[in-house]
N, C-alpha and C positions, 0 to 999 in steps of 0.2 A: 429423476437426474440425481445423480450419486454427488457432485459437487455443490451443486447449490442449495445450502440449507439457510434461509433468510432469519429461522427462529432460533438460529444457534449463535450465542456469543462471539464464540471461537472462530466461526465463519465470519462475522462482522469486523473481528479485530483483524483478522489477515486481511480481509477485504479493504479495509482502510489504510493499509500498510502498504498495500499494492496500487491502491488510487494514489498515495502521497508519492510513491515513488513513481508511478506515470507522469503525474503532474508535474514532479521537479525534471522529469526526465525529457518532457516536451514544453519546459520554459522558454525556447527559441522558438518556438511556434506560437505559443498564445501572448506571449510579451509580459505576464503578469509576476514582474520579479519581486514586488512586494510581499506578494502572496506566499513564492516560493521561498523567502528570507525567514516568515513566518513558522511555514512547515518545516524549514532547516532548524530553526529555534526550538520547536516543538520536539522533534525527533535527535536534537542534540547533535546536530551535524552528519548522522548517517548520509550514505549517499544514495543516490536513485537506484543502483543496481541491488544494493544491500537492501533498501524495503521492499523492491519489486519481488527479489527470493524469498526473502522473508514473508512476504503474503502469498506467493506460491506455495510455498511449503507448510502453510499454517492452514491453506485451505486442502492439500493435497493431505496433510495429516489427518484434519477432521473428517474426511471423505470416508479414509482408511478405518476409523473408529468407527 
């Protein structure tokens, strides 16, 4: 599998960004607004689409290298 590289730190950092963006975007579904506030503070207020796109870009960039 070209895109799944669990031994790569770059892959994990991109996956964390992607997961954080999906978690923020799905807040109305799970209702864990306190955790969303913590993630927003950790990412300095970056919006969910920006985090998701950064994660996808990082995973795609890692696969290309």
